[in-house]
C-alpha positions in Angstrom: 0.0 0.1 0.0 1.4 3.4 -0.9 2.3 5.7 1.9 -0.2 8.4 0.8 -3.8 8.0 2.0 -6.2 6.8 -0.8 -9.6 8.4 -0.9 -12.6 6.4 -1.5 -16.2 7.7 -1.8 -18.8 5.5 -0.9 -22.3 6.4 -2.2 -25.2 4.5 -0.8 -28.7 5.7 0.5 -28.8 3.2 3.4 -27.0 4.7 6.5 -26.4 1.1 8.2 -24.9 0.0 5.0 -22.8 3.0 4.5 -21.3 3.1 8.1 -20.8 -0.8 8.0 -18.8 -0.8 4.9 -16.9 2.3 6.2 -15.9 0.3 9.1 -15.1 -3.0 7.2 -12.7 -0.8 4.7 -11.2 0.8 7.6 -10.5 -2.4 9.3 -9.2 -4.0 6.2 -7.3 -1.1 4.8 -6.4 1.5 7.6 -4.7 3.9 5.3 -7.8 4.4 3.2 -10.1 7.4 4.0 -13.6 6.5 3.4 -16.0 9.4 2.5 -19.8 8.8 2.4 -22.6 10.3 0.4 -26.2 9.3 0.7 -27.2 10.1 -3.0 -25.8 10.6 -6.3 -25.9 14.3 -6.0 -24.4 14.4 -2.7 -21.7 12.0 -4.4 -21.3 14.2 -7.7 -20.9 17.5 -5.3 -18.2 15.7 -3.2 -16.3 14.6 -6.6 -16.3 18.1 -7.7 -14.8 19.6 -4.3 -11.9 16.9 -3.6 -9.7 14.2 -5.1 -10.9 10.7 -5.2 -9.1 7.6 -6.0 -12.2 5.4 -6.1 -15.9 5.3 -6.2 -18.0 2.6 -4.6 -21.6 3.1 -5.8 -24.9 1.4 -5.0 -27.1 0.8 -8.0 -30.3 1.7 -6.1 -30.3 5.3 -4.9 -33.2 7.5 -3.9 -32.4 10.1 -6.7 -31.3 7.7 -9.2 -31.7 3.9 -10.0 -29.9 1.4 -11.9 -27.3 2.2 -14.4 -28.2 5.9 -14.9 -26.3 6.7 -11.9 -23.1 4.8 -13.2 -23.3 6.4 -16.6 -23.8 9.9 -15.2 -20.6 9.4 -12.9 -18.7 8.1 -15.9 -19.7 11.0 -18.1 -18.9 13.7 -15.5 -15.7 12.1 -13.8 -14.1 9.8 -16.5 -10.8 9.6 -14.7 -12.3 8.3 -11.5 -12.7 4.4 -11.5 -16.2 3.3 -10.0 -17.0 -0.2 -8.6 -20.5 -1.3 -8.0 -21.4 -2.6 -4.4 -24.8 -4.0 -4.7 -27.1 -6.7 -3.4 -28.5 -7.0 -6.9 -25.6 -9.3 -8.4 -27.2 -11.5 -11.0 -25.0 -12.1 -13.9 -26.9 -9.6 -16.3 -26.5 -6.8 -13.9 -23.1 -7.5 -13.4 -22.2 -7.5 -17.2 -24.5 -4.4 -17.8 -22.4 -2.5 -15.1 -19.0 -3.6 -16.8 -20.4 -2.4 -20.1 -21.5 1.0 -18.6 -17.9 1.4 -17.3 -17.6 0.0 -13.8 -14.1 -1.3 -12.9 -15.6 -4.1 -11.0 -18.7 -5.4 -9.0 -18.7 -6.4 -5.1 -21.7 -8.2 -3.9 -23.3 -6.9 -0.6 -24.4 -10.8 -0.1 -20.5 -11.7 0.0 -19.2 -12.4 3.6 -16.8 -10.2 5.2 -13.8 -12.1 4.2 -14.7 -12.0 0.6 -15.6 -8.1 0.7 -12.0 -7.6 2.4 -10.4 -9.5 -0.3 -12.3 -7.9 -3.0 -11.6 -4.2 -1.6 -7.8 -5.2 -1.6 -7.9 -6.4 -4.9 -9.4 -3.1 -6.2 -7.9 -0.5 -4.0 -4.4 -1.9 -3.8 -3.8 -3.9 -6.7 -6.1 -2.2 -9.0 -7.5 -5.3 -10.3 -11.1 -6.1 -11.3 -13.2 -8.1 -8.9 -16.3 -10.2 -10.1 -18.8 -11.8 -8.0 -19.4 -15.4 -7.9 -22.4 -14.8 -10.2 -20.1 -14.4 -13.2 -16.8 -15.9 -11.8 -15.5 -19.3 -10.9 -12.0 -18.3 -10.2 -10.2 -19.6 -7.1 -7.7 -17.9 -4.8 -4.2 -17.6 -6.8 -5.5 -19.0 -10.1 -3.7 -19.4 -13.4 -1.3 -16.9 -14.7 -2.0 -15.0 -18.1 1.1 -16.2 -19.4 -0.7 -19.5 -20.2 -2.5 -17.5 -22.8 0.6 -18.2 -25.0 -0.6 -21.4 -25.8 -3.5 -19.8 -27.8 -0.7 -18.0 -30.0 -0.7 -14.6 -28.0 2.8 -13.0 -27.9 4.1 -11.5 -24.6 3.2 -8.2 -25.5 -0.3 -9.0 -26.2 -0.7 -10.8 -22.9 0.8 -7.9 -21.2 -1.6 -5.5 -22.9 -4.5 -7.8 -22.0 -3.4 -7.8 -18.5 -3.7 -4.0 -18.2 -7.2 -4.5 -20.0 -8.5 -6.6 -17.3 -7.3 -4.1 -14.8 -9.8 -1.6 -16.5 -7.2 0.6 -18.3 -8.3 2.2 -21.5 -6.2 1.8 -24.7 -5.0 5.2 -24.2 -3.9 4.7 -20.6 -2.2 1.4 -21.6 -0.3 3.3 -24.4 1.0 5.8 -22.0 1.9 3.3 -19.5 3.8 1.0 -22.0 5.2 4.0 -24.1 3.6 2.8 -27.2 1.2 4.1 -29.5 -2.7 3.8 -29.1 -2.8 2.3 -32.7 -0.4 -0.4 -31.5 -2.2 -1.2 -28.3 -5.6 -1.5 -30.3 -4.0 -4.2 -32.6 -2.8 -6.0 -29.5 -6.2 -6.0 -27.8 -7.9 -7.0 -30.9 -5.7 -9.9 -31.3 -6.2 -10.9 -27.8 -9.9 -10.9 -28.1 -9.8 -12.8 -31.1 -7.7 -15.6 -29.4 -9.9 -15.7 -26.8 -12.9 -16.0 -29.1 -14.9 -13.1 -27.7 -16.2 -9.7 -29.1 -15.5 -7.2 -26.4 -13.5 -6.5 -23.1 -16.5 -7.3 -20.9 -16.8 -10.8 -22.4 -13.0 -11.2 -22.1 -13.1 -10.2 -18.6 -15.7 -12.8 -17.9 -14.0 -15.7 -19.9 -10.8 -15.3 -18.2 -12.4 -15.1 -14.8 -14.4 -18.2 -15.3 -11.4 -20.1 -16.4 -9.6 -19.1 -13.3 -7.1 -16.5 -14.7 -5.5 -14.0 -12.3 -6.5 -10.5 -13.0 -3.1 -8.9 -12.9 -0.6 -7.5 -15.6 2.0 -9.7 -17.0 5.5 -8.3 -17.8 6.6 -8.7 -21.5 10.0 -9.0 -22.7 11.7 -5.6 -23.7 12.2 -6.5 -27.3 8.6 -7.4 -27.8 7.0 -4.9 -30.1 
């Protein structure tokens, strides 16, 4: 965990849930500062006033319902990652949230240990977390380097590792000091190798086959 505190904004209209999650986060990650909002309007106001590293968003709020709140957050604050924390954790809802721009999804029905693990995964390792409704992966899991058996190059695997952490092509290009065009080609090749049509389906397929959601380093001479 970095020395500087991480700032997390939790938007949920149930006071008991807000404070319960705040206590859980503080216990699991003491260096994280949790700020609370009881509505989307309060959350948007908080985001406009102070720097935030992550938003934890409930899907059912008093002033907005479903994916509308997530889409509004993503439109107005594109640089801030959003993770859904919801009791509505069926497969269709999870996939819709990912398609709408969520970095991950944490089920409120998860036991405390799983919630702690999910929060650590998202906040510390910047990796996407999926609930059991769409994921069959186990602790540890398979390394993405095994995807070489599908014909992926080390660079394509590295790029895919960043994709599953929620980075855009532009962010990956900046991180790897490559052109956005080159990154897009690597992403396209990886999706084709996995037999999927978009990032969301790639994420689900990798998770269901037990792959770890972390970036894999590539050799320096790989384009």
